[in-house]
Every structure is written in structure tokens, then in C-alpha cells.
C-alpha positions as CSV (number, residue, x, y, z in Angstrom):
1,X,-26.2,-30.5,1.6
2,X,-25.6,-28.6,-1.6
3,X,-25.6,-25.3,0.0
4,X,-24.6,-23.9,-4.1
5,X,-28.4,-25.2,-5.1
6,X,-31.2,-22.8,-5.6
7,X,-33.9,-25.3,-4.1
8,X,-31.9,-26.0,-1.1
9,X,-31.2,-22.5,-0.9
10,X,-35.1,-21.7,-1.1
11,X,-35.8,-24.5,1.2
12,X,-33.1,-23.2,4.0
13,X,-35.1,-19.4,3.7
14,X,-38.6,-20.1,3.6
15,X,-38.9,-21.4,7.1
16,X,-37.5,-18.7,8.6
17,X,-39.6,-16.0,6.4
18,X,-36.3,-14.7,5.5
19,X,-36.1,-11.7,2.8
20,X,-32.9,-10.1,1.2
21,X,-31.9,-7.0,2.4
22,X,-30.4,-4.7,-0.3
23,X,-28.9,-2.9,2.4
24,X,-26.6,-5.4,3.4
25,X,-25.4,-6.7,0.2
26,X,-27.5,-9.9,0.4
27,X,-26.7,-12.0,-2.7
28,X,-26.2,-15.9,-2.0
29,X,-24.0,-17.7,-4.0
30,X,-25.6,-20.7,-6.3
31,X,-22.1,-21.6,-8.3
32,X,-20.7,-24.7,-7.2
33,X,-17.3,-24.1,-8.3
34,X,-16.5,-20.4,-6.8
35,X,-16.6,-21.4,-3.2
36,X,-14.0,-24.7,-3.8
37,X,-11.7,-22.7,-5.2
38,X,-11.3,-19.8,-2.8
39,X,-11.1,-22.1,-0.2
40,X,-8.1,-23.6,-1.9
41,X,-6.4,-20.3,-2.6
42,X,-7.0,-19.5,1.3
43,X,-6.0,-22.2,3.6
44,X,-4.4,-25.7,4.6
45,X,-4.7,-27.8,7.3
46,X,-2.7,-25.5,9.2
47,X,-4.5,-22.5,8.7
48,X,-7.3,-20.8,10.2
49,X,-9.7,-18.7,8.3
50,X,-11.5,-15.5,9.3
51,X,-14.6,-15.3,7.1
52,X,-16.8,-12.4,6.7
53,X,-20.6,-12.4,5.9
54,X,-21.2,-16.2,5.2
55,X,-24.8,-15.9,4.9
56,X,-25.9,-19.5,4.9
57,X,-22.5,-20.8,4.9
58,X,-21.6,-22.0,1.6
59,X,-18.1,-21.1,1.7
60,X,-17.6,-21.7,5.1
61,X,-18.0,-25.0,4.5
62,X,-15.4,-25.6,1.9
63,X,-13.2,-23.4,4.0
64,X,-13.7,-25.8,6.9
65,X,-13.0,-29.1,4.8
66,X,-9.3,-27.7,4.3
67,X,-8.5,-25.3,6.9
68,X,-7.9,-26.5,11.0
69,X,-10.4,-23.8,12.2
70,X,-13.0,-21.4,10.6
71,X,-14.4,-18.3,12.1
72,X,-17.1,-16.5,10.6
73,X,-18.5,-13.3,11.4
74,X,-22.0,-12.4,10.6
75,X,-24.1,-9.1,10.8
76,X,-27.9,-10.7,10.6
77,X,-28.8,-12.5,13.6
78,X,-31.7,-13.8,11.2
79,X,-29.2,-16.5,10.0
80,X,-28.3,-17.9,12.4
81,X,-30.8,-20.8,12.6
82,X,-29.7,-21.4,9.6
83,X,-25.9,-21.5,10.2
84,X,-26.8,-23.6,12.8
85,X,-28.4,-26.5,10.3
86,X,-25.4,-25.8,7.5
87,X,-22.7,-26.0,9.9
88,X,-23.8,-28.9,12.1
89,X,-21.6,-31.2,10.7
90,X,-18.3,-28.9,11.0
91,X,-17.1,-29.0,14.6
92,X,-14.0,-26.8,13.5
93,X,-16.0,-24.0,12.6
94,X,-17.9,-21.6,14.6
95,X,-20.0,-18.1,14.2
96,X,-19.4,-14.7,15.6
97,X,-22.5,-12.6,15.3
98,X,-21.4,-8.9,14.9
99,X,-20.0,-6.0,12.7
100,X,-16.7,-7.2,11.3
101,X,-16.2,-2.9,10.5
102,X,-16.5,-2.6,14.6
103,X,-15.1,-5.7,16.5
104,X,-12.0,-6.0,17.5
105,X,-10.8,-8.2,15.0
106,X,-7.1,-8.4,16.3
107,X,-8.4,-9.8,19.5
108,X,-10.9,-12.1,18.3
109,X,-7.7,-13.9,16.2
110,X,-5.6,-13.9,18.6
111,X,-8.4,-15.6,21.3
112,X,-9.8,-17.8,18.1
113,X,-7.0,-18.6,16.3
114,X,-3.7,-19.6,19.1
115,X,-3.4,-23.1,17.6
116,X,-3.0,-22.4,13.9
117,X,0.3,-21.7,12.4
118,X,-1.0,-18.9,10.0
119,X,-4.2,-17.1,9.5
120,X,-6.2,-15.8,6.3
121,X,-9.4,-14.0,5.6
122,X,-11.6,-15.3,3.2
123,X,-15.1,-13.9,2.2
124,X,-17.6,-13.0,-0.3
125,X,-18.0,-9.4,0.6
126,X,-21.0,-7.1,0.6
127,X,-20.4,-4.8,-1.9
128,X,-21.2,-1.5,0.0
129,X,-18.5,-2.2,2.7
130,X,-15.6,-3.5,0.4
131,X,-13.4,-0.7,0.2
132,X,-13.8,0.1,4.0
133,X,-13.6,-3.3,5.1
134,X,-10.2,-3.9,3.1
135,X,-9.0,-1.1,4.6
136,X,-9.6,-1.8,7.9
137,X,-8.0,-5.7,7.6
138,X,-5.0,-3.9,6.2
139,X,-4.5,-0.7,8.2
140,X,-4.8,-3.0,11.4
141,X,-1.4,-4.4,10.7
142,X,-3.3,-8.1,11.6
143,X,-1.7,-11.3,12.4
144,X,-2.7,-12.6,8.9
145,X,-1.2,-14.2,5.8
146,X,-3.3,-13.3,3.3
147,X,-7.2,-12.0,2.1
148,X,-9.0,-13.7,-0.3
149,X,-12.2,-12.0,-1.2
150,X,-15.1,-12.0,-3.9
151,X,-15.8,-8.1,-4.5
152,X,-17.4,-6.3,-7.5
153,X,-15.4,-6.8,-11.0
154,X,-14.7,-3.0,-11.0
155,X,-13.4,-3.0,-7.7
156,X,-11.3,-6.1,-8.2
157,X,-9.6,-4.1,-11.4
158,X,-9.0,-0.8,-9.2
159,X,-7.3,-3.2,-6.1
160,X,-5.1,-5.3,-8.6
161,X,-4.2,-2.4,-11.0
162,X,-0.7,-1.1,-11.3
163,X,-0.2,2.5,-9.0
164,X,0.1,5.6,-11.4
165,X,-2.2,3.5,-14.3
166,X,-5.6,4.8,-15.2
167,X,-7.8,2.2,-13.4
168,X,-5.9,3.2,-9.7
169,X,-6.8,4.9,-6.5
170,X,-6.3,5.5,-3.3
171,X,-6.8,2.2,-2.4
172,X,-4.9,0.9,-5.2
173,X,-2.1,2.2,-3.6
174,X,-2.9,1.1,-0.6
175,X,-2.8,-2.3,-1.4
176,X,0.3,-2.1,-3.0
177,X,1.6,-0.6,-0.1
178,X,0.4,-3.3,2.2
179,X,0.0,-6.5,-0.2
180,X,0.7,-7.9,-3.6
181,X,-2.5,-8.0,-5.2
182,X,-3.6,-10.8,-7.7
183,X,-6.9,-11.0,-9.5
184,X,-7.3,-15.1,-9.4
185,X,-10.9,-15.2,-11.5
186,X,-14.3,-13.6,-12.6
187,X,-17.3,-14.9,-11.1
188,X,-20.6,-14.2,-13.4
189,X,-23.5,-12.2,-11.6
190,X,-25.6,-15.2,-12.6
191,X,-24.1,-17.1,-10.1
192,X,-25.8,-15.7,-7.4
193,X,-29.8,-15.4,-5.8
194,X,-30.6,-12.9,-6.3
195,X,-28.2,-11.6,-9.4
196,X,-26.8,-8.4,-8.6
197,X,-26.5,-5.7,-11.4
198,X,-22.3,-6.3,-12.4
199,X,-20.0,-9.4,-12.2
200,X,-17.8,-10.3,-9.4
201,X,-14.5,-11.6,-9.6
202,X,-12.2,-13.2,-6.6
203,X,-8.7,-11.6,-5.8
204,X,-6.0,-12.4,-3.2
205,X,-3.9,-10.0,-1.1
206,X,-0.8,-11.5,-0.3
207,X,0.5,-9.5,3.1
208,X,4.2,-8.4,2.4
209,X,6.3,-8.6,5.9
210,X,7.8,-5.3,4.6
211,X,6.4,-2.4,2.5
212,X,8.3,-2.0,-1.0
213,X,8.7,1.9,-0.5
214,X,10.3,3.3,2.6
215,X,8.6,6.5,4.4
216,X,9.5,9.1,6.9
217,X,5.9,9.1,8.4
218,X,3.4,6.9,7.5
219,X,0.3,8.4,8.5
220,X,1.7,11.4,6.0
221,X,1.9,9.4,3.5
222,X,-1.0,8.0,3.3
223,X,-2.8,11.6,3.5
224,X,-1.0,12.7,0.5
225,X,-2.2,9.5,-1.0
226,X,-5.5,10.0,-0.4
227,X,-5.2,14.4,-1.3
228,X,-3.7,12.8,-4.3
229,X,-7.0,11.5,-5.5
230,X,-9.3,13.3,-4.0
231,X,-9.8,15.7,-7.2
232,X,-8.5,13.4,-9.6
233,X,-9.5,16.3,-12.2
234,X,-6.9,18.8,-10.7
235,X,-3.9,19.2,-10.5
236,X,-1.7,17.4,-8.0
237,X,-0.2,21.0,-6.9
238,X,-4.1,22.6,-6.1
239,X,-5.6,19.7,-4.7
240,X,-2.8,18.5,-2.4
241,X,-2.5,22.3,-1.1
242,X,-6.5,22.5,-0.6
243,X,-6.5,19.8,0.8
244,X,-3.9,19.2,3.2
245,X,-3.5,23.2,3.6
246,X,0.3,22.9,2.5
247,X,2.2,25.9,0.6
248,X,1.9,26.0,-3.0
249,X,5.3,26.4,-3.1
250,X,6.6,24.3,-1.1
251,X,4.7,21.4,-3.4
252,X,6.0,23.3,-6.3
253,X,9.4,22.6,-4.4
254,X,8.8,19.4,-4.5
255,X,7.6,18.4,-7.9
256,X,10.8,20.3,-9.5
257,X,12.9,18.3,-7.2
258,X,11.2,14.9,-8.6
259,X,11.8,16.4,-12.4
260,X,7.8,16.8,-12.7
261,X,5.4,19.3,-14.5
262,X,3.9,21.4,-12.2
263,X,0.5,20.4,-14.4
264,X,1.0,16.9,-13.3
265,X,-2.0,15.5,-11.6
266,X,-1.9,13.4,-8.6
267,X,-3.4,9.9,-10.3
268,X,-0.4,9.4,-12.3
269,X,2.1,8.8,-9.6
270,X,3.7,5.6,-9.2
271,X,3.5,4.1,-5.2
272,X,7.8,5.3,-5.1
273,X,6.7,9.1,-5.9
274,X,4.3,9.1,-4.1
275,X,6.6,8.3,-1.1
276,X,9.2,10.7,-2.6
277,X,6.7,13.3,-2.4
278,X,5.6,12.4,0.9
279,X,9.2,13.0,2.4
280,X,9.4,15.8,0.4
281,X,6.4,17.4,2.1
282,X,6.5,16.0,5.4
């Protein structure tokens, strides 16, 4: 069964009267080259794969072919009958119905992948949960080695940008703190059914054992990052003061110690400079 074939997808969905929900970001992949590549980047025979948003199971099947075990989290209960059919030949694949943003992923990984040497996340993410889900995966400090995901092309470029560059955002700094991001390849919008309004890209975040910078207070460090990007058109002095209620004189002194202009914007700081600023202000 070719789950990337348009006619096959229709034959699976029509009997259950399925209609795509824009609110769930449902766009099913119909490019047969993408999922095998994602699976190969993610797993081997000793790897457990956690998938989020399997849809009809096109990526799930490819991961099951190369991984020791696959557990897919699906929000849409309407797809249960379809997934039972498409995954019937794969004893190493199972589906958990629930919201990945609300589930206890650490407990799920511990329960489901105890016999796997390593665990990786692999997913074709709905655009609307890209940033919050990636941040949950990173901030939860799960026992995973990597995250390979397909996201909107613009989001991929932002996630993999150099911290301090024009394309960077708060999530860029977070990704750089927890992982080594790589943009693997782009995916045309017409690779999906129905086609979205934008192109996509596949990225891989290799989780770091230790962050590339040391900070005194990690929680405060991330509050500094969020503050620096909260009002991008304003100076760092104003936006950090307004957001975190820190006296401007303290921020001014920190910038002077760092050798930075008082008019600098937070978005131009590197990860190392953000760490230094955090330590000076905490």
C-alpha cells in the first residue's frame, strides 16, 4: 500500500467520511521520497522513534521499517480506523491518542522505549504547534538523541539561523542552547494533500549533552532571551527593562561592561553575549 499515493489516500479517507480540519493543520504527504529520507536520518534498528501527528501513517510506516519501535501520538481520533489498517503489518508500531502538548512525554518515553538503546523524535509537524512543541521537547530535557521534523520553510530557516543574525528569534537561541540544528532539505508545497500555502523543510536537532554556554540561572537566562526579542524594534535597554522590570541603570552598566552601545537591540546578540548579559543582570 503506497500511502503517498493520492488515490490510496482518498480510498482510505472516503469510507470514514473524513474531511480535513484546517484547525489541526492537516496536510497529508503525497511525495514518496520524503518520509523514507526522514526515517533514515532519524533511526536505526536500535532506535525507538516517537512520532507526533502521524495522519494516515505514511511516516510511521517508513520509521517502522528502520527502527526498533515506533510510537505515534495522534490527536484526531477519527483516524483510528485508518491507522489500524495502514499499520496492520507493523508489529513494532503503535498509536497513542492524545495531545502531545499535554501528555507526559518523559513518562511515555520511559514506558514505551525501555528496550531501545536510544530514542529519537521524527514528525511532520502541523504548522500551528511547531514552536510550542519544539520548545516542549527541548525544555523538558527528555531522554532523546535527536528531533527530525518537517516544518514550514520559514520556521526551519529561523530555527536553524545563527543566533544574532537577522533571521534569528527567541526560539533560535533556545535551539542553539539545547541542540545542534541542521536544515536537511526542502519540501515543495505540492507534496501535500491538500497543498498548504507555503513550502516546507526538514530539519534535524541533535541534542547536546551540555549547553554551549554556561549560565548562573537558566530560568533567568531564558527570560532574558524572551525579553530581548519581545519588542524587536526597541533597544535592548528599553525592552528588557519594560519586560522584566529591571532598572535601566543596571542594564546600562551591563552593556558598558560588555563593550556594547546603549542603543543596541537585543536581537543582534550572540548566544554567548546573551549568556553574559544574563549573568550580569541576575
